[in-house]
N, C-alpha and C positions, 0 to 999 in steps of 0.2 A: 504494500500500500504506500504509494508515493503522493506527495502533494504536487501542485502544478509546477513548482520549481525543481522537482526531482529529489526532494528530501523525504526520508522515511521518518514518521513520527516515532519517538523513542522516549524512554524514561531512564534517568540516572539516579543512583541511590548513594547517599553519604550517610553511613550508619555510625552513630556515636555510642560510646560507653559512658559510664558515670563520670569519667575524668575528661570528657570531651576529646578523647582519642578516636580516630576514625578506623573503620574496618578497611583493610588494605589487602587485596588478593593478588596472588601470582597466577598469571594465565598458564593453562596447561601447555607443557612443552615449549614455552616461550620464556624469554628473558625480561619480560615487561610485567609491571604491576598496574592494577587499575581498580576502580570502584565497580560494583555490580551495575549492569545496565541491560536493556533489552527493548525490542520493538513493541509498539502498541498494536494489538490486533483489531481488525474491523469490529466496530461496535463496543469496544472497551473505552472506558475513561482512562486518563493518565493514572489516577489512583488505583483503579482495578489492575492495570498493567503492572504498576509498581509492586503490588502485593503478590501477583503471580510470579514476577521475575525474582522477587526476594526469596520465595519458596523454592523455585526451580534452581537458582544459582547457589544459594547458601543455606537452604533448608529451614528458614525461619518463617513463621506464619504471622498473621495480623496481630494475634494476641501477644506476640513476642516483642512488639515494637510500638512506639508512640510517634505520631507525626509531629515534628517540631516546626517545620516550615517547608516552603517550596518556592521555586523561582517564579517570578511574576509572568514571564513570557518564555517562548522557545529560545534555546541557545543552539546555534547551528555550527557544524563543522563539515568540511568537504573531505571526501575520501580520495586519495590519489588513484589515478587510473589503474596502476598495476595491482591494486588491491580489489578492483571491481571485476566481477565476472564479465567475460567478453560479450555475452548475449544481452547484458543490460547497460553496457557502456553507451553514453549518449543520452540515457534516460535517468539513470541514478546518479545523484551528485554527492549524497552524504546523509547525515542524520540531523534531525532537529529534536531537541530534548527538553523535557520538563524535568528538573532536578528536585528530588525530595531529600530533606534532612530528617533523619529518624533517630530516635533514642531507643537503644536496645534495653528491653526489660527482662530478657532471658539470661541464661547462663552461657558462658563461652562454649561449653560442651553440647549445647543445643544446636550449634552450627554444624551443618552436614553438607559437605561439598560433593557427596556421591549420591544425591537423591535421584538424579537422572542418569541415563545411559551415556550422555554426552556432556560431562561436566565442563564448566568454564575455567575453574581454578584447581590447582593442585596443592596450594599452601596459602596461609593467610597469617596476618598479624595485626595488632593494634599499633597505630602510629599517631604521633602528634598531628593536630589538625592540619597544619600547613605541610602537606606531604611533599616529598621531593619529586618534582615533575619530570626530572631528567630520566626517570625509569618508566615513564608513560610514553606510549607510542607518540611520535612527534605531532601528528595531525590532530590529536585530541587535547594537546596541552593548553591551548588558549581557552577552550571551553571549560576545562577543569579549573583553570585560574578564575574565570568569571563566575562559575558556580560556587566555588569555595568563598570567593569574596562576597558575593551577594548573600549567601546563606549564613555567613559569619555573624550577621546582625542578630540572629536568633540565639546565639550562644550566651549562656550565663556561666559564670566561673565561681567556684567555691571561694569562701572568704580567705582561705589560706593558699589559694592558687594565684595565678597571674594570667592576665589577658594576653594571648599570643596573636590576636587578630592582625596586628601590624608587624608581625615578624617577617624577616626577609629570607624566606626559605624556598621561594619559587625557583625552579630550575637550578637547584643546588647541585654542584658537581661533587662526586665522591672524592674525599681527600685521602691521600696516602697516609697510612697509619691509623685511620679512623675505622675501627673494627677490623675487617679483613683487608689485606692488600689486594691490589688489582690482580696480581698473579694468582693469589689464592682463590679469588672469585672466579677467574677464568678456568682454573683447574676443576672447580666444581661444576662448571658448565651453566652457571646462573649468575645474573646480576641482581644483587640484593640492594634494597634501599639502605642508605647510611643509617645504621642503628647502633646504639650503645651496647645492646645485649642481643646477639644473634639467636640466642636460645628462645627469644620471644616469638619466633616464627613457628606457626603451628602447621605441621604436616600430618594429614590423616594417615592411619596405618596402611590404608590401601591406595595411597597417593601414587600417581605415576612418577617414576623417577626421571630426573632430567640430567643430561650430561653423563659423565663417567668419573 
Protein backbone atom coordinates (compact mmCIF):
# COMPACT_ATOMS: atom_id res chain seq x y z
CA UNK A 1 0.00 0.00 0.00
CA UNK A 2 1.67 3.20 -1.24
CA UNK A 3 0.51 6.80 -1.15
CA UNK A 4 0.47 8.99 -4.25
CA UNK A 5 4.11 9.98 -3.71
CA UNK A 6 5.32 6.38 -3.45
CA UNK A 7 5.72 6.17 0.32
CA UNK A 8 4.52 3.18 2.33
CA UNK A 9 2.66 4.03 5.59
CA UNK A 10 4.62 2.67 8.54
CA UNK A 11 4.98 2.92 12.32
CA UNK A 12 8.12 3.23 14.43
CA UNK A 13 8.37 2.34 18.13
CA UNK A 14 10.61 3.84 20.81
CA UNK A 15 10.17 1.73 23.94
CA UNK A 16 11.29 3.13 27.31
CA UNK A 17 12.06 1.45 30.61
CA UNK A 18 11.68 3.13 34.02
CA UNK A 19 15.10 4.80 33.63
CA UNK A 20 14.17 6.36 30.25
CA UNK A 21 16.51 4.00 28.48
CA UNK A 22 15.34 2.81 25.07
CA UNK A 23 14.96 -0.69 23.66
CA UNK A 24 17.65 -1.16 21.02
CA UNK A 25 17.61 -4.21 18.73
CA UNK A 26 20.29 -5.81 16.55
CA UNK A 27 18.98 -6.88 13.16
CA UNK A 28 19.25 -10.58 12.30
CA UNK A 29 22.52 -11.40 10.48
CA UNK A 30 23.36 -7.71 10.12
CA UNK A 31 25.75 -5.30 11.79
CA UNK A 32 23.13 -2.59 12.38
CA UNK A 33 20.85 -1.74 15.30
CA UNK A 34 17.42 -0.16 15.17
CA UNK A 35 14.03 0.41 16.80
CA UNK A 36 11.05 -1.84 16.01
CA UNK A 37 9.03 -0.71 13.01
CA UNK A 38 6.64 -2.09 10.41
CA UNK A 39 4.06 -1.34 7.73
CA UNK A 40 0.46 -0.31 8.29
CA UNK A 41 -1.93 -2.77 6.68
CA UNK A 42 -5.01 -1.71 4.74
CA UNK A 43 -7.80 -0.80 7.19
CA UNK A 44 -5.47 -0.46 10.20
CA UNK A 45 -4.96 2.69 12.22
CA UNK A 46 -1.37 3.63 13.14
CA UNK A 47 -2.08 2.60 16.74
CA UNK A 48 -3.42 -0.82 15.71
CA UNK A 49 -0.37 -1.37 13.50
CA UNK A 50 1.93 -0.35 16.34
CA UNK A 51 0.48 -2.96 18.72
CA UNK A 52 0.66 -5.66 16.04
CA UNK A 53 4.29 -4.88 15.19
CA UNK A 54 5.21 -4.68 18.87
CA UNK A 55 3.99 -8.24 19.40
CA UNK A 56 5.37 -9.65 16.14
CA UNK A 57 8.85 -8.18 16.55
CA UNK A 58 9.54 -8.27 20.29
CA UNK A 59 6.69 -10.33 21.78
CA UNK A 60 5.04 -7.62 23.90
CA UNK A 61 1.27 -7.08 23.98
CA UNK A 62 -0.83 -3.98 24.62
CA UNK A 63 -1.03 -4.70 28.36
CA UNK A 64 2.78 -4.68 28.56
CA UNK A 65 3.13 -1.03 27.53
CA UNK A 66 1.65 2.44 28.00
CA UNK A 67 1.53 5.03 25.22
CA UNK A 68 3.47 8.14 26.30
CA UNK A 69 3.26 10.12 23.06
CA UNK A 70 3.43 10.05 19.27
CA UNK A 71 4.73 12.25 16.49
CA UNK A 72 2.32 14.89 15.20
CA UNK A 73 2.77 14.03 11.54
CA UNK A 74 4.42 11.58 9.17
CA UNK A 75 8.22 11.43 9.09
CA UNK A 76 9.59 10.25 5.73
CA UNK A 77 12.76 8.62 4.47
CA UNK A 78 13.68 7.52 0.97
CA UNK A 79 15.20 4.10 0.32
CA UNK A 80 18.18 3.90 -2.10
CA UNK A 81 17.44 2.07 -5.36
CA UNK A 82 19.78 -0.85 -4.63
CA UNK A 83 17.60 -1.76 -1.60
CA UNK A 84 14.39 -1.75 -3.69
CA UNK A 85 13.13 -4.79 -5.58
CA UNK A 86 13.47 -4.34 -9.32
CA UNK A 87 9.76 -4.82 -10.01
CA UNK A 88 8.68 -1.86 -7.84
CA UNK A 89 11.45 0.58 -8.74
CA UNK A 90 9.96 3.78 -10.08
CA UNK A 91 6.87 3.35 -7.89
CA UNK A 92 8.20 2.82 -4.37
CA UNK A 93 10.25 5.67 -2.83
CA UNK A 94 10.43 4.80 0.86
CA UNK A 95 8.54 4.91 4.15
CA UNK A 96 6.41 7.52 5.89
CA UNK A 97 6.17 6.85 9.60
CA UNK A 98 4.19 7.74 12.69
CA UNK A 99 6.45 7.21 15.71
CA UNK A 100 5.14 6.10 19.11
CA UNK A 101 6.89 6.56 22.45
CA UNK A 102 5.92 3.73 24.82
CA UNK A 103 6.64 2.96 28.46
CA UNK A 104 7.26 -0.72 29.19
CA UNK A 105 5.21 -2.07 32.11
CA UNK A 106 6.42 -5.67 31.78
CA UNK A 107 9.60 -7.51 32.79
CA UNK A 108 12.64 -7.80 30.56
CA UNK A 109 12.14 -11.54 30.24
CA UNK A 110 8.71 -10.93 28.69
CA UNK A 111 10.53 -9.83 25.53
CA UNK A 112 10.43 -12.63 22.94
CA UNK A 113 12.36 -12.19 19.69
CA UNK A 114 11.30 -15.62 18.36
CA UNK A 115 7.53 -15.26 18.28
CA UNK A 116 7.40 -15.51 14.46
CA UNK A 117 9.19 -17.69 11.91
CA UNK A 118 10.94 -14.63 10.46
CA UNK A 119 12.39 -12.64 13.37
CA UNK A 120 13.70 -9.12 12.83
CA UNK A 121 16.25 -9.12 15.69
CA UNK A 122 18.73 -11.58 17.16
CA UNK A 123 19.83 -9.55 20.22
CA UNK A 124 18.77 -6.47 22.17
CA UNK A 125 19.80 -4.15 24.99
CA UNK A 126 18.70 -1.06 26.88
CA UNK A 127 20.53 2.10 25.84
CA UNK A 128 20.44 5.71 26.96
CA UNK A 129 17.80 7.76 25.12
CA UNK A 130 20.20 9.43 22.66
CA UNK A 131 21.24 6.28 20.84
CA UNK A 132 24.38 6.24 18.63
CA UNK A 133 23.00 6.69 15.13
CA UNK A 134 26.23 5.60 13.45
CA UNK A 135 25.09 1.98 13.93
CA UNK A 136 21.76 2.68 12.19
CA UNK A 137 21.58 2.16 8.43
CA UNK A 138 22.43 5.53 6.90
CA UNK A 139 19.18 6.38 5.11
CA UNK A 140 17.16 6.07 8.36
CA UNK A 141 19.36 8.30 10.52
CA UNK A 142 17.66 11.61 9.85
CA UNK A 143 14.20 10.21 10.69
CA UNK A 144 15.58 8.66 13.89
CA UNK A 145 17.03 12.00 14.92
CA UNK A 146 13.77 13.84 14.22
CA UNK A 147 11.65 11.21 16.03
CA UNK A 148 13.89 11.20 19.11
CA UNK A 149 13.97 14.99 19.20
CA UNK A 150 10.21 15.42 18.84
CA UNK A 151 9.31 12.71 21.36
CA UNK A 152 11.88 13.82 23.95
CA UNK A 153 9.40 16.50 25.09
CA UNK A 154 7.31 13.73 26.68
CA UNK A 155 10.15 12.50 28.91
CA UNK A 156 10.10 13.01 32.65
CA UNK A 157 13.20 12.40 34.72
CA UNK A 158 13.50 11.13 38.30
CA UNK A 159 14.55 13.64 40.96
CA UNK A 160 17.97 12.01 41.28
CA UNK A 161 18.44 11.70 37.53
CA UNK A 162 19.46 14.24 34.93
CA UNK A 163 17.88 15.41 31.71
CA UNK A 164 19.83 14.16 28.68
CA UNK A 165 17.54 15.71 26.09
CA UNK A 166 20.23 18.10 24.93
CA UNK A 167 23.09 15.62 24.94
CA UNK A 168 25.33 15.57 21.87
CA UNK A 169 25.33 11.85 21.08
CA UNK A 170 23.93 11.89 17.55
CA UNK A 171 26.15 10.13 15.04
CA UNK A 172 28.71 9.38 17.70
CA UNK A 173 31.71 7.48 16.36
CA UNK A 174 33.07 4.49 18.35
CA UNK A 175 36.23 5.44 20.19
CA UNK A 176 39.31 3.26 20.40
CA UNK A 177 39.59 1.87 23.90
CA UNK A 178 35.92 2.42 24.76
CA UNK A 179 34.61 -1.09 25.43
CA UNK A 180 35.89 -3.35 22.63
CA UNK A 181 38.57 -2.29 20.18
CA UNK A 182 37.78 -2.12 16.48
CA UNK A 183 39.77 -5.30 15.85
CA UNK A 184 37.91 -7.19 18.57
CA UNK A 185 34.56 -6.10 17.17
CA UNK A 186 35.59 -7.13 13.66
CA UNK A 187 36.67 -10.58 14.85
CA UNK A 188 33.27 -11.18 16.39
CA UNK A 189 31.61 -10.21 13.12
CA UNK A 190 29.32 -7.58 14.63
CA UNK A 191 29.34 -3.84 15.24
CA UNK A 192 28.07 -3.04 18.71
CA UNK A 193 26.91 0.37 19.96
CA UNK A 194 29.45 2.07 22.22
CA UNK A 195 28.52 0.67 25.64
CA UNK A 196 30.18 0.67 29.02
CA UNK A 197 29.01 -2.84 29.81
CA UNK A 198 28.84 -5.27 26.84
CA UNK A 199 27.21 -7.86 29.11
CA UNK A 200 24.03 -5.75 28.94
CA UNK A 201 23.33 -7.12 25.45
CA UNK A 202 20.62 -9.79 25.65
CA UNK A 203 20.97 -12.69 23.21
CA UNK A 204 18.14 -15.26 23.32
CA UNK A 205 19.28 -18.89 23.75
CA UNK A 206 18.01 -19.70 20.25
CA UNK A 207 19.42 -16.59 18.63
CA UNK A 208 21.04 -16.91 15.25
CA UNK A 209 24.80 -16.59 15.55
CA UNK A 210 26.56 -13.90 13.54
CA UNK A 211 30.12 -13.94 12.34
CA UNK A 212 32.66 -16.41 13.57
